[in-house]
VOGU-3710 file (C-alpha; in Angstrom, 3 decimals, decimal comma):
1> mahfvpclkt> -0,006/0,019/-0,053  1,308/3,410/-0,982  1,008/6,694/0,965  1,761/9,951/-0,735  2,970/12,650/1,762  3,855/16,183/0,505  7,123/17,568/1,840  9,950/19,917/1,041  13,383/18,902/-0,031  14,792/21,120/2,614
11> ldashvadly> 13,303/19,125/5,454  15,892/17,533/7,801  15,684/14,016/9,210  13,856/15,081/12,242  11,020/16,617/10,290  10,903/13,612/7,943  10,448/11,427/11,013  7,602/13,715/12,218  5,814/13,158/8,857  6,430/9,430/9,025
21> fkdivklhgi> 4,891/9,089/12,484  2,026/11,484/11,564  0,999/9,779/8,330  2,348/6,215/8,370  2,929/4,934/11,877  -0,601/5,962/13,054  -1,975/3,632/10,337  0,457/0,715/10,262  2,548/0,923/13,491  6,292/0,737/13,840
31> pktitsnrds> 7,869/-1,076/10,934  10,296/-4,043/11,287  12,423/-2,893/8,375  12,707/0,327/6,306  14,226/0,309/2,871  15,356/3,682/1,481  17,948/5,247/-0,786  21,182/6,681/0,677  19,915/10,202/1,042  21,765/12,171/3,692
41> kfmshfwqml> 18,637/12,335/5,821  18,460/8,570/5,967  22,183/8,197/6,644  22,152/10,808/9,412  23,050/9,881/13,037  19,554/10,941/14,234  17,728/8,698/11,746  19,985/5,728/12,476  19,588/6,095/16,306  15,874/6,732/16,124
51> wrkleatlqf> 15,076/3,416/14,349  17,694/1,495/16,382  15,958/2,529/19,546  12,683/1,406/17,973  14,194/-1,888/16,918  13,526/-1,323/13,228  16,232/-2,546/10,767  17,342/-0,030/8,118  18,174/-1,291/4,649  19,368/0,593/1,610
61> sslhhpqidg> 18,646/0,185/-2,056  21,622/-1,482/-3,674  20,850/-1,652/-7,400  20,962/0,678/-10,358  17,338/-0,109/-11,026  16,293/-1,687/-7,738  13,525/-4,091/-8,786  14,060/-5,714/-5,482  11,756/-2,931/-4,423  10,083/-2,785/-7,850
71> qievvsrslg> 6,815/-1,842/-6,318  8,446/1,269/-4,816  10,132/2,209/-8,001  7,068/1,776/-10,116  4,795/3,585/-7,752  7,233/6,531/-7,524  7,591/6,804/-11,359  3,761/6,297/-11,783  3,040/9,122/-9,340  5,322/11,495/-11,173
81> sllralikgh> 3,591/10,661/-14,472  0,138/10,871/-12,946  0,759/14,254/-11,358  2,175/15,701/-14,634  -0,855/14,472/-16,564  -3,473/15,491/-13,996  -2,298/18,953/-12,644  -1,778/20,138/-16,177  -1,404/23,866/-15,893  -2,034/24,051/-12,093
91> irqwdlqlpq> 1,452/23,096/-11,061  1,295/24,855/-7,711  -1,678/22,694/-6,606  0,052/19,336/-7,018  -0,161/18,637/-3,392  -4,004/19,001/-3,374  -4,192/16,065/-5,844  -2,179/13,621/-3,681  -5,070/12,295/-1,551  -7,088/11,377/-4,661
101> aefannrsqs> -4,056/9,915/-6,418  -3,231/7,797/-3,311  -6,751/6,415/-3,038  -6,817/5,606/-6,816  -3,483/3,967/-6,743  -4,358/1,789/-3,732  -7,523/0,719/-5,414  -5,952/-0,317/-8,703  -5,370/-4,014/-9,337  -1,803/-5,169/-9,591
111> kttgkspfqi> -0,875/-7,335/-12,518  1,446/-9,274/-10,346  -0,916/-10,209/-7,520  -4,256/-9,746/-9,333  -5,380/-7,644/-6,287  -5,338/-3,979/-5,238  -3,292/-2,846/-2,282  -6,642/-2,175/-0,377  -7,639/-5,853/-0,995  -4,231/-7,178/0,179
121> vygsnpnssl> -4,225/-4,999/3,362  -7,922/-4,860/4,290  -9,503/-7,802/2,408  -11,658/-5,653/0,149  -11,880/-2,455/-1,926  -13,694/0,579/-0,376  -16,319/2,246/-2,450  -15,159/4,927/-4,817  -16,984/7,829/-6,363  -17,396/5,603/-9,505
131> dlvlipinns> -19,435/2,975/-7,529  -21,838/5,424/-6,024  -25,141/6,517/-7,631  -26,365/9,928/-6,726  -29,884/9,752/-5,131  -31,990/12,852/-5,540  -33,434/14,020/-2,222  -36,713/15,728/-2,825  -36,110/19,063/-4,423  -32,768/19,714/-2,713
141> fssdaeervk> -30,077/20,682/-5,055  -26,472/21,977/-4,748  -24,629/22,759/-7,959  -21,303/23,052/-6,005  -21,789/19,616/-4,549  -22,736/18,099/-7,853  -19,750/19,705/-9,574  -17,411/18,378/-6,900  -18,684/14,764/-7,343  -18,202/15,066/-11,083
151> qiqefhkevr> -14,641/16,345/-10,571  -13,881/13,478/-8,208  -15,311/10,968/-10,636  -13,435/12,332/-13,621  -10,249/12,449/-11,656  -10,581/8,755/-10,646  -11,309/7,733/-14,209  -8,263/9,597/-15,466  -6,041/8,139/-12,712  -7,221/4,595/-13,498
161> kkilqqneky> -6,521/5,192/-17,167  -3,054/6,519/-16,501  -2,130/3,743/-14,109  -3,112/1,143/-16,709  -1,094/2,910/-19,352  1,949/3,090/-17,028  1,671/-0,559/-16,138  1,727/-1,514/-19,754  4,643/0,729/-20,451  6,690/-0,677/-17,587
171> keqadksrrs> 5,798/-4,245/-18,585  7,026/-3,583/-22,084  10,337/-2,044/-20,819  10,834/-4,883/-18,365  10,130/-7,604/-21,053  12,821/-6,023/-23,335  15,470/-6,132/-20,663  14,430/-9,405/-18,965  16,945/-12,211/-19,028  15,687/-15,784/-19,354
181> vsfkeedlvw> 17,713/-17,017/-16,444  16,678/-18,955/-13,313  18,503/-20,161/-10,197  17,809/-22,736/-7,580  18,300/-22,476/-3,793  21,944/-23,026/-2,920  23,192/-21,939/-6,311  26,212/-19,679/-6,122  26,066/-16,250/-7,719  27,915/-12,981/-8,091
191> ihlrkerfhl> 26,048/-9,803/-7,495  26,252/-6,423/-9,171  26,192/-3,340/-6,876  26,683/0,265/-7,756  29,958/1,625/-6,371  28,733/5,060/-5,668  26,145/3,746/-3,200  28,740/2,329/-0,811  31,624/3,630/1,279  34,941/2,565/-0,134
201> gcfgklndgp> 35,648/0,126/2,659  32,364/-1,632/2,137  32,649/-1,812/-1,641  35,889/-3,774/-1,361  33,993/-6,622/0,222  31,792/-7,071/-2,762  34,571/-8,932/-4,569  34,444/-11,695/-1,905  31,620/-13,545/-3,648  30,087/-15,751/-4,811
211> fqiskrigen> 26,999/-15,737/-2,643  24,506/-18,499/-2,087  20,893/-18,231/-3,211  18,648/-18,783/-0,196  15,170/-18,145/-1,646  13,331/-17,153/-4,876  11,113/-14,145/-4,644  8,535/-13,916/-7,442  9,720/-14,490/-11,041  12,712/-12,282/-11,254
221> aykvelskdy> 14,149/-11,780/-7,793  16,188/-13,846/-5,292  17,380/-13,580/-1,777  21,029/-14,221/-1,226  23,011/-15,023/1,918  24,491/-11,469/2,247  26,073/-10,342/5,459  24,173/-7,620/7,293  27,518/-5,796/7,380  26,765/-4,606/3,809
231> gvsdtfnvsn> 23,841/-2,592/5,095  21,764/-3,283/2,009  18,747/-5,438/1,154  19,602/-9,078/0,467  17,075/-9,289/-2,387  18,320/-8,878/-6,000  16,739/-8,825/-9,401  17,889/-11,512/-11,745  19,533/-8,867/-13,985  22,028/-8,106/-11,166
241> l> 23,010/-11,742/-10,607
//
């Protein structure tokens, strides 16, 4: 399930933590693991100590195109494309569209699971404006209310359309670059990691492979027996093995 929280690039780690607790923890509780990029906020002493005290493990994306967290990458890129298409000339109002975009995204069916994020988390989809039929109440009428409902319905239709288009686009791109390779548990593999994502001392350890496959994750990702000393996720896309 995705949550879209507006924020400024200038926020420090403390303010990012405030947003996380305000918008995420209140809904889902304290996470067991957090996977992020190596932004200075997430590498800061404050951020590291905060989650250590809360017994949450920090992991960092390790790949050039981290399909280990493909859902994160796809959602991020889809959101950018959606906002560009939906806000059109009203660029300063992008944050006002986030709640509707989040709802529509979480209600959209995934091609991988065949279910929406709402169905996976809560067991069913909530009603959307497209499911509701306006019932006239006597002679009562509000043009503003009717116009608002029409706007919401059109927005949801447009978001659904864009998400389907983006899914097809990413599928085509993934199919072009997909390698027809499979591994079994206990197979030995070498892994590819971006040098710029690691401190020099850590990068030197990456030449110590090969590493053993411990589990297959989906069609194109595998867990490897990678030491926690690396500080990165132990799940890799097949293109990086």
